[in-house]
N, CA, C and O atoms as a Tripos MOL2 file, in Angstrom:
@<TRIPOS>MOLECULE
protein
  224   223    56     0     0
PROTEIN
NO_CHARGES

@<TRIPOS>ATOM
      1 N           5.2290   32.8680   -5.4360 N.3       1 MET1
      2 CA          3.8270   32.5870   -5.6540 C.3       1 MET1
      3 C           3.4600   31.3420   -4.8390 C.2       1 MET1
      4 O           4.1540   30.3260   -4.8770 O.2       1 MET1
      5 N           2.3670   31.4500   -4.1120 N.am      2 ARG2
      6 CA          1.9030   30.3390   -3.2830 C.3       2 ARG2
      7 C           1.3780   29.2080   -4.1760 C.2       2 ARG2
      8 O           0.6890   29.4540   -5.1660 O.2       2 ARG2
      9 N           1.7130   27.9760   -3.8140 N.am      3 ILE3
     10 CA          1.2680   26.8000   -4.5640 C.3       3 ILE3
     11 C           0.0200   26.2470   -3.8900 C.2       3 ILE3
     12 O           0.0670   25.8070   -2.7410 O.2       3 ILE3
     13 N          -1.1040   26.2740   -4.6170 N.am      4 ASP4
     14 CA         -2.3380   25.6870   -4.1140 C.3       4 ASP4
     15 C          -3.2930   25.4480   -5.2810 C.2       4 ASP4
     16 O          -2.9890   25.7910   -6.4240 O.2       4 ASP4
     17 N          -4.4370   24.8630   -4.9870 N.am      5 ASP5
     18 CA         -5.4270   24.5250   -6.0190 C.3       5 ASP5
     19 C          -6.0270   25.7560   -6.6930 C.2       5 ASP5
     20 O          -6.6380   25.6410   -7.7550 O.2       5 ASP5
     21 N          -5.8610   26.9230   -6.0900 N.am      6 HIS6
     22 CA         -6.4850   28.1420   -6.5900 C.3       6 HIS6
     23 C          -5.4830   29.1100   -7.2160 C.2       6 HIS6
     24 O          -5.7500   30.3070   -7.3160 O.2       6 HIS6
     25 N          -4.3360   28.5920   -7.6350 N.am      7 MET7
     26 CA         -3.3090   29.4460   -8.2490 C.3       7 MET7
     27 C          -3.8870   30.1410   -9.4830 C.2       7 MET7
     28 O          -4.6680   29.5480  -10.2260 O.2       7 MET7
     29 N          -3.5050   31.3770   -9.6920 N.am      8 ASP8
     30 CA         -3.8990   32.1260  -10.8800 C.3       8 ASP8
     31 C          -3.1090   31.5650  -12.0610 C.2       8 ASP8
     32 O          -1.8950   31.7550  -12.1470 O.2       8 ASP8
     33 N          -3.7960   30.8790  -12.9660 N.am      9 LEU9
     34 CA         -3.1110   30.2320  -14.0840 C.3       9 LEU9
     35 C          -2.4880   31.2300  -15.0430 C.2       9 LEU9
     36 O          -1.4680   30.9300  -15.6630 O.2       9 LEU9
     37 N          -3.0750   32.4070  -15.1780 N.am     10 ASN10
     38 CA         -2.4680   33.4320  -16.0290 C.3      10 ASN10
     39 C          -1.1320   33.8910  -15.4510 C.2      10 ASN10
     40 O          -0.1530   34.0490  -16.1810 O.2      10 ASN10
     41 N          -1.0980   34.1030  -14.1460 N.am     11 GLU11
     42 CA          0.1400   34.5160  -13.4870 C.3      11 GLU11
     43 C           1.1850   33.3980  -13.5550 C.2      11 GLU11
     44 O           2.3620   33.6580  -13.8010 O.2      11 GLU11
     45 N           0.7520   32.1640  -13.3390 N.am     12 LEU12
     46 CA          1.6680   31.0370  -13.4140 C.3      12 LEU12
     47 C           2.2460   30.9090  -14.8240 C.2      12 LEU12
     48 O           3.4390   30.6540  -14.9870 O.2      12 LEU12
     49 N           1.4030   31.0860  -15.8390 N.am     13 ALA13
     50 CA          1.8820   31.0210  -17.2350 C.3      13 ALA13
     51 C           2.9620   32.0720  -17.4770 C.2      13 ALA13
     52 O           3.9370   31.8060  -18.1800 O.2      13 ALA13
     53 N           2.7990   33.2510  -16.9060 N.am     14 GLN14
     54 CA          3.8160   34.2970  -17.0370 C.3      14 GLN14
     55 C           5.1090   33.8850  -16.3520 C.2      14 GLN14
     56 O           6.1960   34.1140  -16.8830 O.2      14 GLN14
     57 N           4.9980   33.2770  -15.1760 N.am     15 HIS15
     58 CA          6.1790   32.8040  -14.4440 C.3      15 HIS15
     59 C           6.8970   31.7000  -15.2210 C.2      15 HIS15
     60 O           8.0920   31.4690  -15.0340 O.2      15 HIS15
     61 N           6.1610   31.0350  -16.0810 N.am     16 MET16
     62 CA          6.7400   29.9590  -16.8900 C.3      16 MET16
     63 C           7.3420   30.4960  -18.1860 C.2      16 MET16
     64 O           7.8740   29.7220  -18.9830 O.2      16 MET16
     65 N           7.2690   31.7790  -18.4040 N.am     17 GLY17
     66 CA          7.8500   32.3490  -19.6120 C.3      17 GLY17
     67 C           6.8710   32.4520  -20.7650 C.2      17 GLY17
     68 O           7.2650   32.3480  -21.9260 O.2      17 GLY17
     69 N           5.6100   32.6530  -20.4600 N.am     18 GLY18
     70 CA          4.6150   32.8360  -21.5190 C.3      18 GLY18
     71 C           3.9690   31.5440  -21.9830 C.2      18 GLY18
     72 O           3.6240   31.4130  -23.1570 O.2      18 GLY18
     73 N           3.8010   30.5980  -21.0880 N.am     19 ALA19
     74 CA          3.1580   29.3280  -21.4130 C.3      19 ALA19
     75 C           1.6590   29.5360  -21.6420 C.2      19 ALA19
     76 O           1.1120   30.5910  -21.3180 O.2      19 ALA19
     77 N           1.0120   28.5330  -22.1960 N.am     20 THR20
     78 CA         -0.4320   28.5750  -22.3870 C.3      20 THR20
     79 C          -1.1240   28.2590  -21.0550 C.2      20 THR20
     80 O          -0.4870   27.7920  -20.1100 O.2      20 THR20
     81 N          -2.4050   28.5140  -20.9950 N.am     21 ILE21
     82 CA         -3.1830   28.2130  -19.7910 C.3      21 ILE21
     83 C          -3.1880   26.7070  -19.5420 C.2      21 ILE21
     84 O          -3.0960   26.2710  -18.3940 O.2      21 ILE21
     85 N          -3.2940   25.9190  -20.5880 N.am     22 GLU22
     86 CA         -3.2750   24.4600  -20.4250 C.3      22 GLU22
     87 C          -1.9250   23.9960  -19.8700 C.2      22 GLU22
     88 O          -1.8830   23.1100  -19.0170 O.2      22 GLU22
     89 N          -0.8450   24.5730  -20.3340 N.am     23 GLN23
     90 CA          0.4860   24.2340  -19.8090 C.3      23 GLN23
     91 C           0.6090   24.6780  -18.3530 C.2      23 GLN23
     92 O           1.2090   23.9780  -17.5370 O.2      23 GLN23
     93 N           0.0500   25.8230  -18.0330 N.am     24 ALA24
     94 CA          0.0660   26.2980  -16.6440 C.3      24 ALA24
     95 C          -0.7580   25.3670  -15.7540 C.2      24 ALA24
     96 O          -0.3890   25.1200  -14.6060 O.2      24 ALA24
     97 N          -1.8580   24.8560  -16.2720 N.am     25 ARG25
     98 CA         -2.6890   23.9130  -15.5150 C.3      25 ARG25
     99 C          -1.8870   22.6450  -15.2130 C.2      25 ARG25
    100 O          -1.9370   22.1260  -14.0980 O.2      25 ARG25
    101 N          -1.1530   22.1520  -16.2040 N.am     26 ARG26
    102 CA         -0.3030   20.9700  -16.0060 C.3      26 ARG26
    103 C           0.8060   21.2870  -14.9880 C.2      26 ARG26
    104 O           1.1240   20.4630  -14.1310 O.2      26 ARG26
    105 N           1.3780   22.4700  -15.0920 N.am     27 MET27
    106 CA          2.4200   22.8800  -14.1530 C.3      27 MET27
    107 C           1.8770   22.9030  -12.7280 C.2      27 MET27
    108 O           2.5430   22.4510  -11.7970 O.2      27 MET27
    109 N           0.6700   23.4300  -12.5630 N.am     28 ARG28
    110 CA          0.0530   23.4580  -11.2290 C.3      28 ARG28
    111 C          -0.0620   22.0370  -10.6810 C.2      28 ARG28
    112 O           0.2160   21.8070   -9.5040 O.2      28 ARG28
    113 N          -0.4660   21.0920  -11.5100 N.am     29 GLU29
    114 CA         -0.5650   19.7010  -11.0880 C.3      29 GLU29
    115 C           0.7940   19.1720  -10.6320 C.2      29 GLU29
    116 O           0.8970   18.5000   -9.6060 O.2      29 GLU29
    117 N           1.8330   19.4840  -11.4030 N.am     30 LEU30
    118 CA          3.1820   19.0430  -11.0470 C.3      30 LEU30
    119 C           3.6380   19.6900   -9.7420 C.2      30 LEU30
    120 O           4.2330   19.0280   -8.8910 O.2      30 LEU30
    121 N           3.3590   20.9780   -9.5870 N.am     31 LEU31
    122 CA          3.7630   21.6890   -8.3700 C.3      31 LEU31
    123 C           3.0670   21.1410   -7.1330 C.2      31 LEU31
    124 O           3.6750   21.0350   -6.0680 O.2      31 LEU31
    125 N           1.7960   20.7960   -7.2740 N.am     32 LEU32
    126 CA          1.0400   20.2740   -6.1350 C.3      32 LEU32
    127 C           1.5680   18.9200   -5.6670 C.2      32 LEU32
    128 O           1.3420   18.5290   -4.5210 O.2      32 LEU32
    129 N           2.2670   18.2050   -6.5450 N.am     33 GLU33
    130 CA          2.8560   16.9140   -6.1850 C.3      33 GLU33
    131 C           4.1340   17.0780   -5.3620 C.2      33 GLU33
    132 O           4.5880   16.1250   -4.7290 O.2      33 GLU33
    133 N           4.7120   18.2740   -5.3670 N.am     34 LYS34
    134 CA          5.9860   18.5350   -4.6910 C.3      34 LYS34
    135 C           5.7440   19.0940   -3.2920 C.2      34 LYS34
    136 O           4.7690   19.8120   -3.0700 O.2      34 LYS34
    137 N           6.6330   18.7660   -2.3420 N.am     35 PRO35
    138 CA          6.4610   19.2470   -0.9640 C.3      35 PRO35
    139 C           7.0200   20.6630   -0.7630 C.2      35 PRO35
    140 O           7.8960   20.8760    0.0760 O.2      35 PRO35
    141 N           6.5140   21.6130   -1.5290 N.am     36 ARG36
    142 CA          6.9730   23.0020   -1.4210 C.3      36 ARG36
    143 C           5.7480   23.9010   -1.3060 C.2      36 ARG36
    144 O           4.6830   23.5870   -1.8390 O.2      36 ARG36
    145 N           5.9050   25.0130   -0.6130 N.am     37 ALA37
    146 CA          4.7770   25.9210   -0.3950 C.3      37 ALA37
    147 C           4.7160   27.0450   -1.4250 C.2      37 ALA37
    148 O           3.6440   27.5830   -1.7030 O.2      37 ALA37
    149 N           5.8890   27.4020   -1.9970 N.am     38 ARG38
    150 CA          5.9400   28.5510   -2.9090 C.3      38 ARG38
    151 C           6.8060   28.2110   -4.1240 C.2      38 ARG38
    152 O           7.7190   27.3890   -4.0410 O.2      38 ARG38
    153 N           6.5070   28.8500   -5.2360 N.am     39 THR39
    154 CA          7.3110   28.6170   -6.4400 C.3      39 THR39
    155 C           8.7540   29.0540   -6.2280 C.2      39 THR39
    156 O           9.6670   28.4870   -6.8300 O.2      39 THR39
    157 N           8.9670   30.0450   -5.3880 N.am     40 GLU40
    158 CA         10.3170   30.5410   -5.1140 C.3      40 GLU40
    159 C          11.1840   29.5180   -4.3760 C.2      40 GLU40
    160 O          12.4000   29.6860   -4.2840 O.2      40 GLU40
    161 N          10.5680   28.4690   -3.8550 N.am     41 ASP41
    162 CA         11.3030   27.4440   -3.1170 C.3      41 ASP41
    163 C          12.0580   26.4800   -4.0370 C.2      41 ASP41
    164 O          12.8570   25.6720   -3.5630 O.2      41 ASP41
    165 N          11.8130   26.5600   -5.3310 N.am     42 PHE42
    166 CA         12.4880   25.6920   -6.2950 C.3      42 PHE42
    167 C          13.7730   26.3520   -6.7740 C.2      42 PHE42
    168 O          13.8360   27.5720   -6.9240 O.2      42 PHE42
    169 N          14.8000   25.5370   -7.0140 N.am     43 THR43
    170 CA         16.0180   26.0760   -7.6140 C.3      43 THR43
    171 C          15.7320   26.3650   -9.0830 C.2      43 THR43
    172 O          14.7320   25.8980   -9.6280 O.2      43 THR43
    173 N          16.5970   27.1240   -9.7120 N.am     44 GLY44
    174 CA         16.4310   27.4090  -11.1350 C.3      44 GLY44
    175 C          16.3880   26.1470  -11.9690 C.2      44 GLY44
    176 O          15.5900   26.0340  -12.8990 O.2      44 GLY44
    177 N          17.2560   25.1870  -11.6320 N.am     45 LYS45
    178 CA         17.3020   23.9160  -12.3710 C.3      45 LYS45
    179 C          16.0000   23.1360  -12.1790 C.2      45 LYS45
    180 O          15.4400   22.6160  -13.1440 O.2      45 LYS45
    181 N          15.5220   23.0530  -10.9420 N.am     46 GLU46
    182 CA         14.2710   22.3370  -10.6750 C.3      46 GLU46
    183 C          13.1120   22.9770  -11.4350 C.2      46 GLU46
    184 O          12.2840   22.2820  -12.0240 O.2      46 GLU46
    185 N          13.0620   24.3160  -11.4160 N.am     47 TRP47
    186 CA         11.9850   25.0320  -12.0870 C.3      47 TRP47
    187 C          12.0280   24.7570  -13.5940 C.2      47 TRP47
    188 O          10.9990   24.4930  -14.2150 O.2      47 TRP47
    189 N          13.2190   24.8210  -14.1660 N.am     48 ALA48
    190 CA         13.3790   24.5780  -15.6090 C.3      48 ALA48
    191 C          12.9190   23.1710  -15.9830 C.2      48 ALA48
    192 O          12.2580   22.9820  -17.0040 O.2      48 ALA48
    193 N          13.2630   22.1990  -15.1670 N.am     49 GLU49
    194 CA         12.8380   20.8190  -15.4330 C.3      49 GLU49
    195 C          11.3220   20.6890  -15.3810 C.2      49 GLU49
    196 O          10.7290   19.9980  -16.2100 O.2      49 GLU49
    197 N          10.6940   21.3460  -14.4180 N.am     50 LEU50
    198 CA          9.2350   21.3100  -14.3130 C.3      50 LEU50
    199 C           8.5740   21.9990  -15.5070 C.2      50 LEU50
    200 O           7.5820   21.5030  -16.0420 O.2      50 LEU50
    201 N           9.1180   23.1320  -15.9190 N.am     51 VAL51
    202 CA          8.5670   23.8490  -17.0830 C.3      51 VAL51
    203 C           8.6650   22.9610  -18.3190 C.2      51 VAL51
    204 O           7.7080   22.8600  -19.0860 O.2      51 VAL51
    205 N           9.8020   22.3230  -18.5150 N.am     52 LEU52
    206 CA          9.9570   21.4340  -19.6730 C.3      52 LEU52
    207 C           8.9460   20.3020  -19.6370 C.2      52 LEU52
    208 O           8.3470   19.9680  -20.6590 O.2      52 LEU52
    209 N           8.7520   19.7130  -18.4690 N.am     53 GLU53
    210 CA          7.7790   18.6250  -18.3500 C.3      53 GLU53
    211 C           6.3530   19.1130  -18.6080 C.2      53 GLU53
    212 O           5.5680   18.4310  -19.2670 O.2      53 GLU53
    213 N           6.0270   20.2750  -18.0940 N.am     54 ALA54
    214 CA          4.6650   20.8130  -18.2390 C.3      54 ALA54
    215 C           4.3590   21.2510  -19.6700 C.2      54 ALA54
    216 O           3.1950   21.2810  -20.0700 O.2      54 ALA54
    217 N           5.3710   21.5850  -20.4300 N.am     55 THR55
    218 CA          5.1310   22.1280  -21.7750 C.3      55 THR55
    219 C           5.3650   21.1070  -22.8890 C.2      55 THR55
    220 O           5.3330   21.4620  -24.0670 O.2      55 THR55
    221 N           5.5940   19.8720  -22.5370 N.am     56 ARG56
    222 CA          5.7640   18.8200  -23.5640 C.3      56 ARG56
    223 C           4.4750   18.5120  -24.2520 C.2      56 ARG56
    224 O           4.4360   17.6580  -25.1380 O.2      56 ARG56
@<TRIPOS>BOND
     1     1     2 1
     2     2     3 1
     3     3     4 2
     4     3     5 am
     5     5     6 1
     6     6     7 1
     7     7     8 2
     8     7     9 am
     9     9    10 1
    10    10    11 1
    11    11    12 2
    12    11    13 am
    13    13    14 1
    14    14    15 1
    15    15    16 2
    16    15    17 am
    17    17    18 1
    18    18    19 1
    19    19    20 2
    20    19    21 am
    21    21    22 1
    22    22    23 1
    23    23    24 2
    24    23    25 am
    25    25    26 1
    26    26    27 1
    27    27    28 2
    28    27    29 am
    29    29    30 1
    30    30    31 1
    31    31    32 2
    32    31    33 am
    33    33    34 1
    34    34    35 1
    35    35    36 2
    36    35    37 am
    37    37    38 1
    38    38    39 1
    39    39    40 2
    40    39    41 am
    41    41    42 1
    42    42    43 1
    43    43    44 2
    44    43    45 am
    45    45    46 1
    46    46    47 1
    47    47    48 2
    48    47    49 am
    49    49    50 1
    50    50    51 1
    51    51    52 2
    52    51    53 am
    53    53    54 1
    54    54    55 1
    55    55    56 2
    56    55    57 am
    57    57    58 1
    58    58    59 1
    59    59    60 2
    60    59    61 am
    61    61    62 1
    62    62    63 1
    63    63    64 2
    64    63    65 am
    65    65    66 1
    66    66    67 1
    67    67    68 2
    68    67    69 am
    69    69    70 1
    70    70    71 1
    71    71    72 2
    72    71    73 am
    73    73    74 1
    74    74    75 1
    75    75    76 2
    76    75    77 am
    77    77    78 1
    78    78    79 1
    79    79    80 2
    80    79    81 am
    81    81    82 1
    82    82    83 1
    83    83    84 2
    84    83    85 am
    85    85    86 1
    86    86    87 1
    87    87    88 2
    88    87    89 am
    89    89    90 1
    90    90    91 1
    91    91    92 2
    92    91    93 am
    93    93    94 1
    94    94    95 1
    95    95    96 2
    96    95    97 am
    97    97    98 1
    98    98    99 1
    99    99   100 2
   100    99   101 am
   101   101   102 1
   102   102   103 1
   103   103   104 2
   104   103   105 am
   105   105   106 1
   106   106   107 1
   107   107   108 2
   108   107   109 am
   109   109   110 1
   110   110   111 1
   111   111   112 2
   112   111   113 am
   113   113   114 1
   114   114   115 1
   115   115   116 2
   116   115   117 am
   117   117   118 1
   118   118   119 1
   119   119   120 2
   120   119   121 am
   121   121   122 1
   122   122   123 1
   123   123   124 2
   124   123   125 am
   125   125   126 1
   126   126   127 1
   127   127   128 2
   128   127   129 am
   129   129   130 1
   130   130   131 1
   131   131   132 2
   132   131   133 am
   133   133   134 1
   134   134   135 1
   135   135   136 2
   136   135   137 am
   137   137   138 1
   138   138   139 1
   139   139   140 2
   140   139   141 am
   141   141   142 1
   142   142   143 1
   143   143   144 2
   144   143   145 am
   145   145   146 1
   146   146   147 1
   147   147   148 2
   148   147   149 am
   149   149   150 1
   150   150   151 1
   151   151   152 2
   152   151   153 am
   153   153   154 1
   154   154   155 1
   155   155   156 2
   156   155   157 am
   157   157   158 1
   158   158   159 1
   159   159   160 2
   160   159   161 am
   161   161   162 1
   162   162   163 1
   163   163   164 2
   164   163   165 am
   165   165   166 1
   166   166   167 1
   167   167   168 2
   168   167   169 am
   169   169   170 1
   170   170   171 1
   171   171   172 2
   172   171   173 am
   173   173   174 1
   174   174   175 1
   175   175   176 2
   176   175   177 am
   177   177   178 1
   178   178   179 1
   179   179   180 2
   180   179   181 am
   181   181   182 1
   182   182   183 1
   183   183   184 2
   184   183   185 am
   185   185   186 1
   186   186   187 1
   187   187   188 2
   188   187   189 am
   189   189   190 1
   190   190   191 1
   191   191   192 2
   192   191   193 am
   193   193   194 1
   194   194   195 1
   195   195   196 2
   196   195   197 am
   197   197   198 1
   198   198   199 1
   199   199   200 2
   200   199   201 am
   201   201   202 1
   202   202   203 1
   203   203   204 2
   204   203   205 am
   205   205   206 1
   206   206   207 1
   207   207   208 2
   208   207   209 am
   209   209   210 1
   210   210   211 1
   211   211   212 2
   212   211   213 am
   213   213   214 1
   214   214   215 1
   215   215   216 2
   216   215   217 am
   217   217   218 1
   218   218   219 1
   219   219   220 2
   220   219   221 am
   221   221   222 1
   222   222   223 1
   223   223   224 2
@<TRIPOS>SUBSTRUCTURE
     1 MET1         2 RESIDUE 1 A MET
     2 ARG2         6 RESIDUE 1 A ARG
     3 ILE3        10 RESIDUE 1 A ILE
     4 ASP4        14 RESIDUE 1 A ASP
     5 ASP5        18 RESIDUE 1 A ASP
     6 HIS6        22 RESIDUE 1 A HIS
     7 MET7        26 RESIDUE 1 A MET
     8 ASP8        30 RESIDUE 1 A ASP
     9 LEU9        34 RESIDUE 1 A LEU
    10 ASN10       38 RESIDUE 1 A ASN
    11 GLU11       42 RESIDUE 1 A GLU
    12 LEU12       46 RESIDUE 1 A LEU
    13 ALA13       50 RESIDUE 1 A ALA
    14 GLN14       54 RESIDUE 1 A GLN
    15 HIS15       58 RESIDUE 1 A HIS
    16 MET16       62 RESIDUE 1 A MET
    17 GLY17       66 RESIDUE 1 A GLY
    18 GLY18       70 RESIDUE 1 A GLY
    19 ALA19       74 RESIDUE 1 A ALA
    20 THR20       78 RESIDUE 1 A THR
    21 ILE21       82 RESIDUE 1 A ILE
    22 GLU22       86 RESIDUE 1 A GLU
    23 GLN23       90 RESIDUE 1 A GLN
    24 ALA24       94 RESIDUE 1 A ALA
    25 ARG25       98 RESIDUE 1 A ARG
    26 ARG26      102 RESIDUE 1 A ARG
    27 MET27      106 RESIDUE 1 A MET
    28 ARG28      110 RESIDUE 1 A ARG
    29 GLU29      114 RESIDUE 1 A GLU
    30 LEU30      118 RESIDUE 1 A LEU
    31 LEU31      122 RESIDUE 1 A LEU
    32 LEU32      126 RESIDUE 1 A LEU
    33 GLU33      130 RESIDUE 1 A GLU
    34 LYS34      134 RESIDUE 1 A LYS
    35 PRO35      138 RESIDUE 1 A PRO
    36 ARG36      142 RESIDUE 1 A ARG
    37 ALA37      146 RESIDUE 1 A ALA
    38 ARG38      150 RESIDUE 1 A ARG
    39 THR39      154 RESIDUE 1 A THR
    40 GLU40      158 RESIDUE 1 A GLU
    41 ASP41      162 RESIDUE 1 A ASP
    42 PHE42      166 RESIDUE 1 A PHE
    43 THR43      170 RESIDUE 1 A THR
    44 GLY44      174 RESIDUE 1 A GLY
    45 LYS45      178 RESIDUE 1 A LYS
    46 GLU46      182 RESIDUE 1 A GLU
    47 TRP47      186 RESIDUE 1 A TRP
    48 ALA48      190 RESIDUE 1 A ALA
    49 GLU49      194 RESIDUE 1 A GLU
    50 LEU50      198 RESIDUE 1 A LEU
    51 VAL51      202 RESIDUE 1 A VAL
    52 LEU52      206 RESIDUE 1 A LEU
    53 GLU53      210 RESIDUE 1 A GLU
    54 ALA54      214 RESIDUE 1 A ALA
    55 THR55      218 RESIDUE 1 A THR
    56 ARG56      222 RESIDUE 1 A ARG
């Protein structure tokens, strides 16, 4: 999934394992801070850490 300001928050929430829209919005903010173009560019560990941070 491409990382940008117009990411589909419903799709991102699904990629996060069923997160809320607000959690997906926070995740988008975290992703935009990282120098990556796609969600697939993160390792499993990196992704898990971001999901945990976004869902706190």
